[in-house]
C-alpha positions, 0 to 999 in steps of 0.5 A: 586895352594894354595889359597891367603886370604886376611884380612882387605884389603883396596885401598893400602894394607892388614894387612893380606895376606895369601898365603896356610900356609903363613902369611904374615904380612904388616909392624906395628907401635906404637903410634906416639910421644911414646918411643921407648921400647913402639913404640916396645911394641905395634908393638908386641902387633898387630903381636900376634893379627894378626898372632891369627885372620890369625891361627898363634902365635909368635913360628910361627913367621919365619923372622922378619925386623925390621925398625929404625928411629935411630939404635942409638934406637937398644938396647932400641927395643931390649929390649923389642924384647927379653922378648918378643918372645919365647924362642927357637922360634926365627925367622930369623930376620934383623934391619936396619934403615930407614925413616920411613912414619913419623919421629913420628914413630920409630920402623916397625915391618914385619911379616911373619909367619908359620899357624898352 
């Protein structure tokens, strides 16, 4: 049976959960009130740091779910995403619209990756 390890664990959630060679990240948000582009960059910086801590990197991302507060921001978010994603290593991805924790958040990313 594969071991489960948790990092940055609070009462409500862990920022990282590792099960075997799979890394699950909690939803990552950017600086509240910043532009969609800046919030996306912030999210991606957090994702990279958490993946590195878990022994992975952006080339090992299996799936990303992106929530936008407004699908009208899709192109602005994608401009940052497209510049960041590793060529030839684009993960499976879904993007939808959702009401986020506060109206100041415009983007949230949820990432699953492989270790190694």
